[in-house]
FIKOL-307014 format. One record per residue: residue in one letter; z, y, x of N, C-alpha, C in turn; residue number from 0. Coordinates in steps of 0.2 Angstrom, whole numbers, plus 2048, in hexadecimal, padded with zeros to 3 digits. Atoms other than C-alpha are relative to their C-alpha. Example, Ala and Ser with C-alpha at 12.3 -4.5 7.8 and 13.67 -1.06 7.14 Angstrom:
r	n_w	n_v	n_u	ca_w	ca_v	ca_u	c_w	c_v	c_u	k
A	800	7FA	804	827	7EA	83E	800	806	804	0
S	7FF	7FA	7FC	824	7FB	844	803	805	7FC	1
END
This chain:
r	n_w	n_v	n_u	ca_w	ca_v	ca_u	c_w	c_v	c_u	k
M	7FC	802	7FA	063	F3E	47D	806	804	802	0
A	7FB	7FC	7FF	06D	F4D	480	806	800	7FB	1
K	7FB	801	805	075	F4B	46F	805	7FA	801	2
Q	7FC	806	7FF	07B	F3A	473	805	801	806	3
D	7FB	7FE	7FA	083	F40	484	805	804	7FD	4
E	7FB	7FC	803	08C	F4D	47A	805	7FC	7FC	5
E	7FB	805	805	093	F40	46D	804	7FC	805	6
T	7FC	804	7FC	098	F35	47B	805	803	804	7
K	7FB	7FC	7FD	0A1	F43	484	806	801	7FC	8
S	7FB	7FE	804	0AA	F48	475	804	7FA	7FE	9
E	7FC	806	801	0AF	F36	471	805	7FE	806	10
S	7FC	802	7FA	0B5	F33	483	806	805	800	11
S	7FB	7FB	7FF	0BF	F44	482	805	7FE	7FB	12
A	7FB	802	806	0C7	F3E	471	804	7FA	803	13
D	7FD	806	7FD	0CB	F2D	47A	805	802	805	14
I	7FB	7FE	7FA	0D3	F36	489	806	803	7FD	15
A	7FB	7FD	804	0DD	F41	47D	805	7FC	7FD	16
R	7FC	805	804	0E3	F32	473	804	7FC	805	17
L	7FC	804	7FB	0E8	F29	483	805	804	803	18
I	7FB	7FC	7FD	0F1	F38	48A	806	800	7FB	19
K	7FB	800	805	0FB	F39	47A	804	7FA	800	20
Q	7FD	806	800	0FF	F27	47A	804	7FF	806	21
L	7FC	800	7FA	105	F28	48C	806	804	800	22
D	7FA	7FB	801	110	F37	488	805	7FC	7FB	23
M	7FB	803	805	118	F2D	479	803	7FA	804	24
L	7FD	805	7FC	11B	F1E	485	805	803	805	25
D	7FB	7FD	7FB	123	F29	492	806	802	7FC	26
K	7FA	7FE	803	12F	F30	485	804	7FA	7FE	27
R	7FD	806	802	133	F1F	47F	804	7FD	806	28
L	7FC	803	7FA	137	F19	490	806	804	802	29
D	7FA	7FC	7FF	142	F28	493	806	7FF	7FC	30
N	7FB	801	805	14B	F24	483	804	7F9	802	31
V	7FE	806	7FE	14D	F12	489	805	800	806	32
D	7FD	7FF	7FA	153	F17	49A	807	804	7FE	33
S	7FA	7FC	802	160	F23	492	805	7FB	7FD	34
I	7FC	805	803	167	F15	487	803	7FB	805	35
V	7FE	805	7FB	168	F08	495	805	803	805	36
S	7FB	7FD	7FC	171	F15	4A0	807	801	7FC	37
A	7F9	7FF	804	17E	F19	492	803	7F9	7FF	38
V	7FD	807	801	181	F06	48F	803	7FE	807	39
A	7FD	802	7FA	183	F03	4A2	806	804	802	40
E	7FA	7FD	7FF	18F	F11	4A3	806	7FE	7FC	41
R	7FB	802	804	199	F0B	495	803	7F9	802	42
Y	7FD	807	7FD	19A	EF9	49D	804	802	806	43
M	7FC	7FF	7FA	1A0	F01	4AD	807	803	7FE	44
H	7F9	7FD	802	1AF	F0A	4A4	804	7FB	7FD	45
Q	7FB	804	803	1B6	EFC	49A	7FD	7F8	800	46
P	802	807	800	1B5	EE9	499	7FC	7FE	7FA	47
V	804	802	806	1A8	EE1	48D	801	7F8	800	48
T	800	807	801	1AA	ECF	486	7FA	7FE	7FB	49
L	805	802	805	19B	EC6	47F	802	7F9	7FE	50
N	7FF	807	802	19E	EB7	474	7FA	7FD	7FD	51
I	806	803	802	18F	EAC	471	801	7F9	7FE	52
T	800	807	802	18D	E9C	467	7FA	7FD	800	53
C	806	803	7FF	180	E90	46B	7FD	7FE	7F9	54
P	802	802	807	175	E8E	45B	7FF	7F8	7FF	55
R	802	808	801	171	E7B	45F	807	7FC	800	56
C	7FA	804	800	182	E74	464	806	803	7FE	57
G	7FA	7FD	803	18E	E81	45E	806	802	805	58
N	7FB	7FF	7FB	197	E83	46F	801	808	800	59
K	7FF	7F9	7FF	19F	E94	471	801	802	807	60
I	7FF	7FD	7F9	19D	E9E	481	802	807	800	61
E	7FD	7F9	7FF	1A7	EAD	486	7FF	802	807	62
S	802	7FD	7FA	1A1	EB8	494	803	807	800	63
A	7FD	7FA	800	1AB	EC7	49A	7FC	804	806	64
L	803	7FB	7FB	1A2	ED6	4A4	805	805	801	65
I	7FB	7FB	7FF	1AE	EE1	4AD	7FD	804	806	66
G	803	7FC	7FB	1A8	EF0	4B7	806	804	803	67
T	7FB	7FC	7FD	1B3	EFA	4C3	7FD	807	803	68
E	803	7FA	7FD	1A7	F07	4CA	7FA	802	7FC	69
K	806	7FE	803	199	F12	4C3	7FA	7FE	804	70
P	806	802	7FB	188	F0C	4C9	7FD	806	803	71
G	803	7FB	7FD	180	F17	4D5	7F8	801	7FF	72
R	807	7FF	802	16E	F1F	4D3	7FC	7FF	806	73
END
């Protein structure tokens, strides 16, 4: 009985360690995504950006311009 409790504790400790590692990796990935999104937002705010989109069904072309005049606040 005591042997099973020790095995269960070591398995749960391994599961917890793996979960902590996965959460750390997720945190790093989210930080990287945040950095990329911030860099893109700053770039949009400094210069105009034009998007040209063609509808895959009808072939109509849509042009959309994004113009920012101020840096977004935090």
